[in-house]
Every structure is written in C-alpha cells, then in structure tokens.
N, C-alpha and C positions, 0 to 999 in steps of 0.2 A: 376555262377561266371564268371567274366570277367578277361581277361588277359591284361597286359600292358608290352610291350617290352621297356626296358630301357638299354642303353649302359652302359658298365662298364667304369669307376669305380662307376658311379652314382648309379647303381642298388644295389651294395653291401654297399655303404655308406648309402643308405636308410635303408637297412636291418639291418645294424649295429647301426642304430639310430644316425648317425653322421650328417645326414640331415633329415629334416622333410618334405620337399616339393620337388616335381618334377615339374620343370617349363616347360610349354608348350605354344604354341601360339593358342591353341584351348581348348574348354571346352566341357563337356557333362553333361547331366542331371543325369546320373547314380551316385548313392552312394551305397556303400556296399563292399562286398569282391572282392579283386583284387589279381590275381596271379602275382607276380613280376617276370618277365622273363628277364634274362640277354641276350642282343642281341648276335648274333652269332659271332660278331667280334668287337674289340674296335674301337673307332673313331681315336685314335692315341696311340702311345706307352705310357706305364705307366709313364715314366720319364717326359713326357710332362705336367704332372699335378703337377708341382713343388709347387704351392701354397697350394694344398691339402696335399701333402707329408710333407711340412713344418708344417702345422697346426696339423698334426697327429704324429709328430716326437716323442712325449712322450706318445703316446697312446699304449695300449696293443693289438690292433687288428693286424691281420696278413695281412698287405697290400703289397702283393707281386705277381709277375707274375705267378708262378705256380697255386696259388689259382684262379686268374682270368681266366687263360687258362682252368681250370677245370669246369668253370661255364658257358662258352659261349654257347648260344642256349638252356639254361635250365631254368626252373622255380626254383627259389632259395628261395622263401618265399611267404606267403600270407599276406595281410594287409587289413585294412578297409580304403576305400576312404571316409574320413570324410566330406571333403568339397573341393570346387574349388574356390579360391579367385581371383578376379580381382586385378592385381598388381597396386598399387598406390605408389607414392613416400613414403608415410607414412608407408605402409607395407614393402617396400623394406628397409627403414632405420631401421626398427625394427629387421632385420635379422643379425645374427652373420656374421663375416667375412667368416667363413667356409661355412655357408649356401649360402652366396652370390657367392663364387667362385665355388660352386657346382651346379650352375644353370645359366640360362640366365635371369637375373632380369631386366626388363624394363617395365615402365608403359604401360598398355594396354594388357600385356601378362597375363598368368594365373599360379597360384601356387596351385598345387594339394597337399592337406594336407592328410597325411597318419597316421593312428594310429593302435594299436593292431597288430604290425608286428610280425609274427611267422616264423622264418627261418626253412627251410627244412634241415634235416641232410643229406639227399640224394637228391640233385637236380635232377629234372626230365626233360629229354630231350624232347623238344617240338619245333615245328616250330612256331616262332612268326610272327606277322602280324602288319602292321601299324594301328594306332588308338587303340581303345578298341576292343578286340576280345573275342569270346566265348570259354571258356575252356571246352573241351569235358567231358562227363560224366566219361569216363575211367580215365582221368587225375585227375578229381575231386576226384574220389575214391582213387587213389594213394595218393593224398594230405591228404585226410581224414584219411587214414590208418597211415600215418607218424605222423600226429598231434593228433591222437586219437579223432577226431571229429565225432560226430554222428548227422546226419541230418542238419548240419550247412552250408554245402558247396554250396547250391543252392542260397543263398542270395547274 
C-alpha cells in the first residue's frame, strides 16, 4: 500500500466525500490502495477557507478546528486511487464549485480520482513524506485490524 500526504482541510474533505479529486502537478503509474495521511500542519487557519465553509454551511459534517487538530500527522482513511486524469478545460468545467475551490485546477495539472474511501475510527500517527510513499507492514496491519480487512492491504 502507498501513502499520500494531503494537507487539511483537503484530506478530510476527500474522506467525507465532499471532493472526489486531489489535484497535483505530477502523476504516477500506481493505481490501487492509498493511505490518506493528513499533513502535520495546515497550510493556513481554517477560517481562510471561506469558500469551502460557505459551501458546507448546511452540511452535517463536523468541520471544526478541534477535529482537524486531532488528525494532523495521521493516516485518517484508505482509498483506492482509481485513475489520474490530465486536466483539460472540459474536465475542469465539469467540476462542481466545491470541487474547484478544493483544489488547484489548471490545464496541464493532474486530478487524482479516489473511490472506495474508508475512514479510520482511530487515525494512526505516521510520519508522512513527499510524493507517494510506502506504508510499513506494521501500519498496514493496524489499518487492516481497524477495517476488518483480510489479505487486501498489499494491493
């Protein structure tokens, strides 16, 4: 299993299925299970994300500072990296306003598409790394125990 570090609030918005794509300026050939790791600190205070807060104003998710502070530097979910799409104007224009404000959408960049997202009830502290990184066997075992997976973690 690979890991991908994503800053908050983007990591949680992905896990809560409020966004489907993580935007990057790079791609990889890897497809399969990804541990979603919340970066060790936010890029900026939560109130700087006014567009997102406004979009989620009627939502039932708990979008607050204490939650985010409890997730920094931890694997919060696993997901399946289904595909990585080259961004075109057409792809960008198909995205909702929320999806667009939750990423850096520009032609020539890449939209990483995630499916089968499974949140962890007890986020697991791990040191993240740039790019895709290998999740240790020990951490994979902890994830499997939480999610009741048998023999699926290596993919």
